[in-house]
C-alpha positions, -999 to 999 in steps of 0.1 A, spaced: -482 384 105 -481 398 71 -507 423 56 -512 438 23 -531 468 22 -552 495 -5 -537 522 -1 -554 547 -24 -569 541 -60 -530 524 -69 -512 519 -45 -511 490 -25 -488 487 15 -472 458 21 -463 453 62 -435 423 68 -428 423 109 -393 409 119 -385 416 80 -350 430 73 -347 458 45 -327 434 30 -356 408 32 -375 437 21 -366 440 -6 -362 406 -22 -396 400 -16 -404 441 -30 -386 428 -64 -404 395 -58 -435 409 -61 -422 441 -90 -409 403 -112 -450 381 -112 -463 417 -118 -446 434 -149 -444 393 -163 -481 390 -166 -506 404 -193 -538 406 -168 -572 410 -192 -599 435 -182 -627 437 -204 -616 424 -234 -582 450 -225 -544 434 -223 -519 450 -193 -487 454 -189 -481 464 -151 -456 479 -140 -448 482 -102 -426 509 -80 -421 502 -43 -402 521 -16 -394 505 10 -393 519 49 -384 504 80 -403 515 105 -382 529 140 -403 534 172 -379 558 182 -386 580 150 -418 579 138 -440 584 168 -478 587 146 -493 571 110 -487 608 96 -452 603 103 -447 569 87 -470 573 57 -447 616 49 -416 589 50 -438 559 29 -448 587 5 -414 600 -3 -399 561 -7 -422 554 -34 -409 592 -43 -380 584 -47 -381 548 -63 -407 566 -89 -371 589 -98 -351 561 -100 
C-alpha cells in the first residue's frame, strides 16, 4: 500500500512499495506537475508552490535502521535542490 507521510513543516515522504526507481521518478514528476500547475488560495493570498523531490531505493541490506533511511532521504533531497 502506498503511503504519504508529513515529515517536518514543509516536507512529505511518499512510500511506494513494489515500485522501481523509474516508476518512482515518473510518480515524482506527476506530483510536481500537479502541484506547480495550480495556484493555491490561503487567507486571501494566492500562492504558487514548487516541488523538489529526491528518490531513494530501500535496500534492506544497505539500510539497517530508520536513521540511515532518513539520512539517505535527506541526501537525495539535498541533491535535488542543487539541481
